[in-house]
NUBAKOL-770177 format. One record per residue (C-alpha): residue in three letters; x, y, z. Coordinates in nm, 4 decimals. Layout:
  vodo        xx        yy        zz
   ALA         X         Y         Z
...
END
This chain:
  vodo        xx        yy        zz
   MET    0.0000    0.0000    0.0000
   PHE    0.2762    0.2453    0.0960
   LYS    0.4782    0.1469   -0.2160
   PHE    0.1721    0.2248   -0.4276
   PHE    0.1368    0.5741   -0.2750
   ARG    0.5097    0.6379   -0.3079
   LYS    0.5008    0.5433   -0.6764
   ILE    0.2176    0.7908   -0.7392
   ARG    0.4148    1.0698   -0.5693
   GLN    0.7253    0.9892   -0.7729
   ASN    0.5283    0.9969   -1.0991
   LEU    0.3777    1.3356   -1.0154
   LEU    0.7186    1.4812   -0.9344
   SER    0.8804    1.3378   -1.2448
   GLU    0.6042    1.4877   -1.4587
   GLY    0.6543    1.8292   -1.2938
   LYS    0.3041    1.8376   -1.1517
   THR    0.4075    2.0039   -0.8254
   THR    0.0657    2.1459   -0.7368
   LYS   -0.1029    1.8101   -0.7860
   TYR    0.1757    1.6489   -0.5857
   PHE    0.1130    1.8714   -0.2848
   LYS   -0.2619    1.8188   -0.3097
   TYR   -0.2082    1.4473   -0.3283
   ALA    0.0341    1.4544   -0.0334
   VAL   -0.2180    1.6442    0.1778
   GLY   -0.4879    1.3997    0.0817
   GLU   -0.2630    1.1099    0.1731
   ILE   -0.1924    1.2637    0.5144
   VAL   -0.5648    1.3117    0.5713
   LEU   -0.6288    0.9480    0.4829
   VAL   -0.3567    0.8344    0.7247
   VAL   -0.4986    1.0518    1.0027
   ILE   -0.8501    0.9217    0.9373
   GLY   -0.7153    0.5676    0.9450
   ILE   -0.5437    0.6299    1.2765
   LEU   -0.8585    0.7873    1.4239
   ILE   -1.0694    0.4928    1.3094
   ALA   -0.8190    0.2497    1.4595
   LEU   -0.8196    0.4407    1.7881
   GLN   -1.1997    0.4475    1.7914
   ILE   -1.2165    0.0727    1.7321
   ASN   -0.9605    0.0166    2.0066
   ASN   -1.1512    0.2442    2.2476
   TRP   -1.4768    0.0683    2.1653
   ASN   -1.3145   -0.2689    2.2264
   GLU   -1.1686   -0.1551    2.5610
   GLU   -1.5056   -0.0092    2.6623
   ARG   -1.6740   -0.3382    2.5745
   LYS   -1.4214   -0.5276    2.7890
   ASP   -1.4786   -0.2825    3.0779
   ARG   -1.8550   -0.3301    3.0605
   ILE   -1.8155   -0.7085    3.0653
   ARG   -1.5806   -0.6780    3.3624
   GLU   -1.8202   -0.4336    3.5298
   GLN   -2.1064   -0.6841    3.5047
   ALA   -1.8875   -0.9540    3.6595
   ILE   -1.7851   -0.7218    3.9440
   LEU   -2.1459   -0.6145    4.0062
   ASN   -2.2665   -0.9757    4.0223
   GLN   -1.9886   -1.0563    4.2688
   LEU   -2.0704   -0.7487    4.4786
   LYS   -2.4410   -0.8368    4.4771
   THR   -2.3659   -1.1799    4.6243
   GLU   -2.1228   -1.0368    4.8804
   PHE   -2.3528   -0.7604    5.0017
   LYS   -2.6510   -0.9935    5.0291
   ASN   -2.4357   -1.2207    5.2454
   ASN   -2.3280   -0.9166    5.4462
   LEU   -2.6931   -0.8199    5.4958
   THR   -2.7823   -1.1687    5.6186
   GLN   -2.4950   -1.1661    5.8680
   LEU   -2.5760   -0.8136    5.9865
   ASN   -2.9413   -0.9079    6.0459
   GLN   -2.8281   -1.1990    6.2631
   LYS   -2.5905   -0.9792    6.4616
   ASN   -2.8641   -0.7175    6.5103
   LYS   -3.0947   -0.9869    6.6453
   SER   -2.8287   -1.0825    6.8998
   LYS   -2.7792   -0.7208    7.0048
   ARG   -3.1532   -0.6799    7.0580
   GLU   -3.1563   -0.9956    7.2683
   SER   -2.8829   -0.8548    7.4934
   ILE   -3.0609   -0.5204    7.5243
   ASN   -3.4001   -0.6759    7.6001
   SER   -3.2474   -0.9115    7.8560
   ALA   -3.0742   -0.6203    8.0288
   LEU   -3.4005   -0.4256    8.0320
   GLN   -3.5737   -0.7198    8.1954
   LEU   -3.3056   -0.7288    8.4638
   ILE   -3.3683   -0.3574    8.5242
   LYS   -3.7293   -0.4493    8.5993
   TYR   -3.6082   -0.7093    8.8494
   ILE   -3.3821   -0.4498    9.0107
   ASP   -3.6754   -0.2125    9.0531
   SER   -3.9313   -0.4714    9.1668
   THR   -3.8431   -0.7520    9.4070
   ILE   -4.1781   -0.9281    9.3597
   LEU   -4.0947   -1.0060    8.9947
   ARG   -3.7754   -1.1898    9.0790
   ASN   -3.7068   -1.5603    9.0628
   LYS   -3.3717   -1.7303    9.0162
   ASP   -3.4475   -1.9142    8.6924
   SER   -3.5575   -1.5951    8.5184
   VAL   -3.2664   -1.3946    8.6581
   ASP   -3.0192   -1.6569    8.5319
   TYR   -3.1981   -1.6792    8.1950
   TYR   -3.1653   -1.3069    8.1245
   LEU   -2.8291   -1.2695    8.2925
   VAL   -2.6615   -1.5204    8.0616
   ARG   -2.7932   -1.3265    7.7594
   THR   -2.6234   -1.0041    7.8673
   ILE   -2.2771   -1.1593    7.8486
   PRO   -2.2213   -1.2296    7.4752
   PHE   -2.0847   -0.9762    7.2304
   THR   -2.1082   -0.9838    6.8515
   THR   -1.8970   -0.8292    6.5792
   PHE   -1.9956   -0.7757    6.2184
   ASP   -1.7288   -0.9331    5.9970
   PRO   -1.8303   -0.8447    5.6424
   ILE   -1.6823   -0.9459    5.3130
   ILE   -1.4831   -0.6397    5.2106
   ASN   -1.4027   -0.6104    4.8410
   ASP   -1.1673   -0.3129    4.8296
   LEU   -1.2115   -0.2056    4.4691
   ALA   -1.0419    0.1281    4.5336
   SER   -0.7023   -0.0249    4.6094
   SER   -0.7316   -0.2756    4.3234
   GLY   -0.8072    0.0007    4.0719
   GLU   -1.1249   -0.1673    3.9508
   LEU   -1.3496    0.0950    4.1057
   ARG   -1.2968    0.3065    3.7929
   ILE   -1.4779    0.0439    3.5854
   ILE   -1.8076    0.1085    3.7667
   LYS   -1.9904    0.3845    3.5802
   ASN   -2.2568    0.4755    3.8362
   ASP   -2.1089    0.7597    4.0447
   SER   -2.3505    0.7113    4.3357
   LEU   -2.2633    0.3424    4.3661
   LYS   -1.8947    0.4210    4.3287
   GLN   -1.9121    0.6718    4.6155
   LYS   -2.0925    0.4313    4.8488
   LEU   -1.8393    0.1572    4.7784
   THR   -1.5553    0.4014    4.8479
   PHE   -1.6860    0.4709    5.2016
   TRP   -1.7819    0.1094    5.2774
   THR   -1.4574    0.0093    5.4523
   SER   -1.4518    0.3120    5.6844
   GLU   -1.8209    0.2693    5.7725
   THR   -1.7727   -0.0938    5.8747
   ALA   -1.4746    0.0160    6.0850
   ASP   -1.7002    0.2636    6.2698
   LEU   -1.9428   -0.0159    6.3575
   ARG   -1.6662   -0.2480    6.4717
   GLU   -1.5351    0.0225    6.7031
   GLU   -1.8771    0.0421    6.8701
   GLU   -1.8980   -0.3372    6.8986
   LEU   -1.5519   -0.3722    7.0499
   SER   -1.6402   -0.1046    7.3053
   TRP   -1.8892   -0.3443    7.4670
   GLN   -1.6507   -0.6387    7.4379
   ASN   -1.3767   -0.4482    7.6199
   TYR   -1.6168   -0.3345    7.8909
   ARG   -1.7557   -0.6843    7.9313
   ASP   -1.4113   -0.8455    7.9554
   ASN   -1.2570   -0.5882    8.1886
   ARG   -1.5476   -0.4715    8.4030
   TYR   -1.8692   -0.6731    8.3747
   GLU   -1.7457   -1.0335    8.3887
   PRO   -1.4969   -0.9632    8.6709
   PHE   -1.7866   -0.8120    8.8670
   LEU   -2.0004   -1.1239    8.8097
   VAL   -1.7106   -1.3468    8.9130
   GLU   -1.6848   -1.1548    9.2394
   HIS   -2.0563   -1.1315    9.3203
   TYR   -2.2147   -1.4375    9.1566
   GLN   -2.1262   -1.7859    9.0324
   LEU   -2.0352   -1.7912    8.6645
   ARG   -2.0192   -2.1713    8.6572
   THR   -2.3974   -2.1962    8.6715
   ILE   -2.4395   -1.9165    8.4176
   ARG   -2.1883   -2.0734    8.1789
   ASN   -2.3505   -2.4137    8.2142
   LEU   -2.6893   -2.2601    8.1327
   ALA   -2.5355   -2.0936    7.8262
   ASN   -2.3927   -2.4255    7.7089
   ASN   -2.7178   -2.6157    7.7594
   THR   -2.9336   -2.3554    7.5842
   ASN   -2.6895   -2.2920    7.2969
   VAL   -2.6719   -1.9221    7.3808
   LEU   -2.3034   -1.8948    7.2937
   ASN   -2.2669   -2.1547    7.0158
   LYS   -2.4889   -1.9544    6.7831
   TYR   -2.2149   -1.6891    6.7707
   LEU   -1.9665   -1.9370    6.6234
   ILE   -1.8662   -1.9112    6.2579
   GLU   -2.0140   -2.2569    6.1957
   ASP   -2.3425   -2.2907    6.3774
   ASN   -2.3549   -2.6695    6.3317
   LEU   -2.0835   -2.7148    6.5953
   ARG   -2.2088   -2.8188    6.9368
   ALA   -1.9065   -2.8040    7.1679
   ARG   -2.0858   -2.7966    7.5026
   PRO   -1.8773   -2.9300    7.7907
   GLU   -2.0896   -3.0392    8.0835
   ILE   -1.9582   -2.8347    8.3759
   GLY   -2.2719   -2.8572    8.5917
   ASN   -2.4110   -2.5972    8.8308
   SER   -2.2256   -2.4414    9.1190
   THR   -2.2627   -2.5940    9.4644
   HIS   -2.2027   -2.2545    9.6234
   ILE   -2.4795   -2.0224    9.7302
   GLU   -2.5994   -1.8010    9.4456
   ASP   -2.7672   -1.5011    9.6017
   TYR   -2.9396   -1.3398    9.3047
   ASN   -3.1149   -1.0899    9.5344
   SER   -2.7802   -0.9673    9.6620
   LEU   -2.6630   -0.9340    9.3034
   LEU   -2.9712   -0.7397    9.1933
   ASN   -2.9544   -0.5138    9.4989
   ASN   -2.5914   -0.4234    9.4362
   PRO   -2.5842   -0.0651    9.3001
   ASP   -2.2829   -0.1491    9.0830
   PHE   -2.4812   -0.4221    8.9067
   GLU   -2.7359   -0.1635    8.7978
   ASP   -2.4536    0.0455    8.6485
   HIS   -2.3122   -0.2532    8.4610
   ILE   -2.6539   -0.3369    8.3194
   GLU   -2.6967    0.0245    8.2119
   ARG   -2.3635   -0.0013    8.0271
   CYS   -2.4832   -0.3202    7.8596
   ILE   -2.7967   -0.1455    7.7357
   THR   -2.6291    0.1768    7.6286
   LYS   -2.3264    0.0282    7.4538
   ASN   -2.5249   -0.2379    7.2706
   ASN   -2.7871    0.0189    7.1742
   HIS   -2.5212    0.2514    7.0299
   SER   -2.3815   -0.0424    6.8371
   LEU   -2.7296   -0.1424    6.7166
   ASN   -2.8050    0.2099    6.5945
   GLN   -2.4769    0.2206    6.4036
   SER   -2.5559   -0.1208    6.2647
   LEU   -2.9008   -0.0125    6.1455
   ILE   -2.7431    0.2828    5.9632
   LEU   -2.5016    0.0431    5.7945
   ARG   -2.7903   -0.1912    5.7118
   LYS   -2.9653    0.0919    5.5284
   LYS   -2.6481    0.1607    5.3300
   ILE   -2.6153   -0.2069    5.2371
   ILE   -2.9706   -0.2098    5.1030
   GLU   -2.9007    0.1087    4.9037
   ILE   -2.5870   -0.0517    4.7558
   ILE   -2.7763   -0.3695    4.6625
   ASP   -3.0516   -0.1645    4.4956
   LEU   -2.7969    0.0351    4.2934
   ILE   -2.6158   -0.2831    4.1908
   GLU   -2.9402   -0.4430    4.0713
   GLN   -3.0345   -0.1283    3.8792
   ASN   -2.6995   -0.1299    3.6991
   LEU   -2.7220   -0.5015    3.6268
   GLU   -3.0539   -0.4389    3.4510
END
């Protein structure tokens, strides 16, 4: 092709047709430029097509991950509500002695001890560079903030864990018998449901304590009331943060499904 064009130029020059030569040369340059532009357009179209295919794959993966995250978060929220409601029931027992009985006190007491943490699947598209492939700006923004928002929730959750480990459980060890409480937790599967695999049933039989368990003394202790208040407040803060995150997960899922359509 280039030899053909060169031969035409040589013929024009040899015939002294300078004006036609320059016109032809300009035309040849224009053709080359047009060819380059067409090639670039085809290449851009091909890259865009590959990006859209990759985007669909990423969106389908994200849809599965965020639905799994939503399922886990709903379970963790249920556990937080159980702790809060149990603590509120113990508040009623603190305020009214006629409502008290040991079985009920132990039942609700054991449900104030657990803590839960939301451990989501985190697909960090920003660091991988694949976030640019997603065209929807609103979805892209929500995915950008996802990691920091889950970190905020975890901070709230760990606040109760730290308080429980360092303040609440040591208080119960000093003023009550945790052997009976732990045995009740094992027998009613209160703690096993927080395991990663809920089909495991590791429940050692430790039996009930033979020591006196004075639940009235526990309920009448002013420090116990403060610990229960901390249980309610810290778990409630965590639950509120979790509900905000739940709303964001639903918004992300909706945007993903819209873009998949």
